[in-house]
C-alpha positions in Angstrom: 43.0 74.4 134.0 46.5 74.5 132.5 46.4 77.9 131.0 49.6 78.8 132.7 51.3 76.3 130.4 49.7 77.5 127.2 51.8 79.7 124.9 49.3 82.5 124.8 46.8 84.4 127.0 43.1 83.6 127.2 42.3 86.9 125.5 44.5 85.8 122.5 42.7 82.5 122.2 39.4 84.3 122.5 40.4 86.6 119.6 41.4 83.7 117.4 38.2 81.7 118.1 36.1 84.8 117.5 37.7 85.2 114.0 37.2 81.6 113.1 33.5 81.7 114.1 33.0 84.7 111.9 34.1 82.7 109.0 32.0 79.7 110.1 28.9 81.9 110.3 29.6 83.4 106.9 29.7 79.9 105.4 26.8 78.5 107.4 29.0 76.0 109.3 27.5 74.9 112.6 30.5 73.0 113.9 34.1 72.8 112.6 36.4 69.8 112.9 40.0 70.8 112.6 42.7 68.1 112.0 45.7 70.3 110.9 48.1 70.2 113.8 49.0 73.9 113.3 45.4 74.9 113.5 44.9 72.7 116.6 47.8 74.4 118.2 46.6 77.8 117.2 43.1 77.3 118.6 43.9 75.4 121.8 47.6 75.2 122.5 47.7 71.4 121.9 51.3 70.4 121.3 52.4 66.8 120.9 53.9 64.5 118.4 50.7 62.6 118.0 49.5 63.8 114.6 50.2 60.4 113.1 47.0 59.2 114.7 43.5 60.6 114.2 42.9 63.7 116.4 41.4 67.1 116.1 39.5 70.0 117.6 35.8 70.3 117.6 34.7 74.0 117.5 31.0 74.8 117.8 29.6 78.3 117.4 29.3 78.7 121.1 31.4 77.6 124.2 34.9 76.4 124.4 36.4 74.0 121.8 36.9 70.4 122.4 40.2 68.5 121.8 39.6 65.0 120.7 42.1 62.2 120.2 43.7 59.0 121.3 43.3 57.9 124.9 46.9 58.1 125.8 47.3 61.5 124.2 44.6 63.0 126.4 47.2 63.5 129.1 49.1 65.6 126.6 46.1 67.6 126.0 45.7 68.1 129.8 49.3 69.4 129.9 49.0 71.9 126.9 45.5 73.0 126.1 43.8 75.9 127.8 40.3 74.2 128.1 38.9 72.5 131.1 38.8 68.7 131.7 35.3 68.2 130.3 36.5 69.7 126.9 39.2 66.9 126.5 37.7 63.9 124.7 39.3 60.6 123.7 38.6 57.4 121.9 39.6 53.8 122.8 43.1 52.8 121.9 41.7 49.6 120.3 40.7 51.9 117.4 44.3 53.0 116.6 45.4 51.5 113.3 42.7 48.9 113.5 41.1 46.9 110.6 37.8 46.4 112.4 37.2 49.8 114.0 38.0 53.5 113.2 38.4 56.5 115.4 35.9 58.4 113.2 33.2 56.1 114.4 33.8 57.7 117.9 33.9 61.1 116.5 30.5 60.6 114.5 28.9 59.4 117.7 30.1 62.3 119.7 28.9 64.8 117.1 25.5 63.1 117.0 25.3 63.4 120.8 26.2 67.1 120.6 23.2 67.6 118.3 24.9 67.7 114.9 23.4 64.6 113.4 21.6 66.8 110.9 24.1 69.7 111.0 26.3 71.5 108.6 29.9 70.2 109.6 33.1 71.8 108.3 36.0 69.5 107.7 39.5 70.1 106.3 39.4 68.1 103.1 42.8 69.4 101.9 45.1 68.6 104.7 47.7 65.9 105.2 46.0 64.6 108.4 42.4 64.0 107.2 42.5 60.8 105.2 40.0 59.5 102.6 39.1 56.6 104.9 38.5 59.1 107.8 36.1 61.1 105.7 34.3 58.1 104.4 33.8 56.7 107.9 32.6 60.1 109.2 30.2 60.5 106.4 28.9 56.9 107.0 28.4 57.7 110.7 26.6 61.0 110.0 24.4 60.2 106.9 22.0 63.1 107.6 24.7 65.7 108.1 26.1 68.0 105.4 29.8 68.0 105.1 31.4 71.3 104.0 34.9 71.7 102.8 36.6 74.1 105.2 40.2 73.2 104.3 41.9 76.6 104.8 39.2 78.3 106.9 41.4 78.6 110.0 44.6 79.1 107.9 43.3 82.3 106.5 42.5 83.6 110.0 46.1 82.9 111.0 47.4 85.2 108.3 47.7 88.4 110.3 49.9 87.9 113.3 49.4 89.3 116.8 52.2 91.0 118.7 52.7 87.8 120.8 53.1 85.7 117.6 55.6 88.2 116.2 57.6 88.0 119.3 57.9 84.2 118.8 58.8 84.6 115.2 61.5 87.1 116.0 62.9 84.6 118.5 62.8 82.0 115.7 64.5 84.4 113.4 67.4 84.9 115.8 67.8 81.1 115.9 67.9 81.1 112.1 70.6 83.6 112.1 72.7 81.5 114.5 72.3 78.4 112.3 73.4 80.2 109.1 76.3 81.9 110.9 77.4 78.5 112.2 77.1 76.9 108.7 79.3 79.6 107.3 81.9 79.1 110.0 82.2 75.4 109.7 81.6 74.6 106.0 84.8 73.6 104.1 85.9 71.1 101.5 86.2 67.6 102.9 83.6 68.1 105.7 81.0 65.4 105.5 77.4 66.7 105.1 75.9 64.8 107.9 78.5 66.1 110.3 77.6 69.6 109.3 73.9 68.9 109.7 74.6 67.5 113.2 76.2 70.8 114.2 73.3 72.8 112.7 70.8 70.8 114.6 72.8 71.4 117.8 72.7 75.1 117.1 69.1 75.2 116.2 68.0 73.2 119.4 70.2 75.0 121.7 69.0 78.4 120.6 70.0 81.4 122.7 69.3 82.3 126.3 65.6 81.9 126.9 64.8 81.3 123.2 65.2 77.5 123.1 64.9 75.8 119.9 61.9 73.6 119.0 61.9 71.0 116.2 61.2 72.8 112.8 58.5 71.6 110.4 61.1 70.8 107.7 64.5 69.3 108.1 67.7 71.2 106.8 67.9 71.1 103.0 71.5 71.0 102.0 72.1 70.0 98.3 75.4 70.8 96.5 76.6 71.1 93.0 74.2 69.6 90.4 72.1 68.4 93.3 71.3 72.0 94.2 69.3 72.1 91.0 66.6 70.3 93.0 65.0 72.4 95.8 64.1 69.7 98.2 67.1 67.4 98.7 68.4 66.9 102.2 71.8 65.6 103.0 74.0 62.5 102.7 77.3 61.2 104.0 79.3 62.6 101.1 82.1 65.2 101.7 81.7 68.9 100.6 83.8 69.7 97.5 85.7 72.6 96.1 84.1 74.2 93.0 80.5 73.6 94.1 77.8 75.7 95.6 75.7 74.5 98.5 72.6 76.1 99.8 71.4 75.8 103.4 67.6 76.1 103.7 66.4 75.9 107.4 64.4 77.7 110.0 64.7 78.4 113.6 61.6 77.4 115.5 60.4 78.7 118.8 57.2 77.3 120.3 56.1 76.1 116.9 56.8 79.5 115.2 59.1 79.7 112.2 61.3 82.2 110.4 62.9 80.4 107.4 66.2 81.7 106.1 68.4 80.4 103.3 71.8 81.3 102.1 74.3 79.8 99.5 78.0 79.3 99.9 80.5 78.5 97.1 83.7 76.7 98.0 86.4 78.1 95.7 86.0 80.7 93.0 82.4 80.8 91.6 81.8 81.0 87.8 80.7 84.4 86.6 77.2 83.3 85.7 76.6 82.4 89.3 78.0 85.7 90.6 75.7 87.5 88.1 72.7 85.5 89.1 73.4 86.1 92.9 73.6 89.8 92.3 70.4 89.8 90.4 68.7 87.7 93.0 69.8 90.1 95.7 68.4 93.1 93.7 65.2 91.2 93.2 64.9 90.5 96.9 65.6 94.2 97.6 63.0 95.3 95.0 60.4 92.8 96.3 60.9 93.9 100.0 60.6 97.5 98.9 57.1 97.0 97.4 56.0 94.6 100.1 53.9 97.4 101.7 50.4 97.4 103.2 47.9 98.2 100.4 50.0 96.5 97.7 49.4 93.0 96.6 51.3 89.7 96.8 51.8 89.8 93.0 53.6 93.1 93.2 56.4 91.4 95.2 56.7 88.7 92.6 56.8 91.1 89.7 59.4 93.4 91.3 61.6 90.2 91.8 61.1 89.0 88.2 62.0 92.4 86.7 65.4 92.2 88.2 66.1 88.5 87.3 65.0 89.1 83.7 67.9 91.6 83.4 70.3 88.6 83.5 68.0 86.4 81.4 66.5 84.3 84.3 62.8 83.4 84.2 61.3 81.7 87.2 58.2 79.5 86.6 57.8 79.0 90.3 56.2 81.0 93.1 58.6 83.1 95.1 57.3 82.5 98.7 54.3 82.0 100.9 52.7 82.9 104.2 54.5 81.4 107.1 54.1 81.2 110.9 53.3 78.4 113.3 53.5 74.9 111.8 54.2 71.3 112.3 55.8 68.8 109.9 55.9 68.3 107.0 55.6 71.9 105.9 56.2 75.4 107.5 54.0 77.2 105.0 50.5 78.3 106.0 48.8 77.3 102.7 47.1 80.6 102.0 48.9 83.5 100.1 51.5 82.7 97.5 54.0 85.2 96.2 53.3 84.8 92.5 52.3 87.1 89.8 48.7 85.9 89.8 48.0 86.2 93.5 46.2 89.6 94.1 45.8 89.2 97.9 46.1 92.7 99.4 48.9 93.0 101.9 48.0 94.0 105.5 50.1 94.8 108.5 51.0 91.8 110.5 51.2 89.4 107.5 54.5 87.4 107.4 56.0 85.6 104.4 58.9 83.5 103.5 60.2 85.5 100.5 61.8 82.5 98.8 63.0 83.1 95.2 65.3 80.1 94.8 67.1 79.5 91.5 67.1 75.9 90.3 68.8 75.6 87.0 69.9 72.6 84.9 73.1 71.8 86.8 73.3 74.3 89.7 71.2 76.1 92.1 71.2 78.8 94.8 68.9 80.3 97.4 68.9 83.6 99.1 65.6 84.1 101.1 64.1 86.2 103.9 61.2 86.0 106.2 59.5 89.4 105.9 56.8 91.2 107.9 54.3 93.6 106.5 54.4 96.8 108.6 51.9 99.5 109.2 53.8 101.8 106.9 56.9 101.6 104.8 58.6 98.6 103.2 58.5 95.2 104.8 60.8 94.3 107.7 63.1 91.4 107.3 63.2 89.4 110.6 66.8 88.3 110.1 69.9 90.4 109.3 72.3 88.1 107.5 73.8 89.7 104.4 71.9 89.0 101.2 74.7 87.6 99.0 76.5 84.6 97.6 79.0 83.6 100.4 82.4 82.5 99.1 85.0 80.5 100.9 88.0 80.4 98.6 
């Protein structure tokens, strides 16, 4: 039993499974099949770059969960999950990317043997890792079962972090600080972007002392000038230029937990409209953090932000953040709460968000963001301590 290698204690895993089973019972789900790698990790500790093949966690209403996946990845499960050997299941490698067989045929057979041939089975319909073909094959193999969409069932139970999880996020936040500080030290006109990113990767993976850096769920985003009007561009081989702003969006990652942090730097003297926008953005962040208190709502954060931005004529049509925690590529968001003026989710202590009000205008952009923690009392805590401002290197 490799619990000594798992990131968390048995009591922590028991707590998580108990919460998920409460949601299962409320929805009449007899067995849950989880494919989201973040949810697999959260429930069992499984941690491997194998999510490009079909794999998942089978969680019944009683007993330990089962990890199920490719034959060669069963060894990875033995090295990372907390369950016993009999709870590690695998399918034949001949089914991997085959045109004549599919792994879901194996899963359907196992669920029938477990007694769920006529059961109510929860599946994550809205996740990157559960394909249309996978669902079709599973339905065909279990014609008498009822499939229930349980897309974010586990995600919502991940929303309030334990102290152990917060410890990991604080470590990730420290790595985020190191990366942003390194970027501000190095960035200058003429430096090629891929060279800068190489140094940032080195900093992120090196981490600090016993807080080693894991690979983040999103690569560094580093657009400049007019390209910064697009929020999700990465980098290229071009040199950084005077007269342009570049934002660095990245996250430190420790044992799959993230704490995203973004800052913008202008090389040269910034135009006044960008200075004004940056000041309003900082005021909006401050206002949002102030109302990010237990008992208030996610929409209250968005409205406080928008009030400050409207003072300089900026209207944002986008959400201003989302729940964040443990994750795998391609996204570090938890796919639950969004910081937008229509989300009335009540804030509770232990919730963590990437407060992310990026500005993407017609021909320029900037980002100043924070990962925040809702506390028992008072305003939210920011996990990083980098100044909230437009950095200028003239």
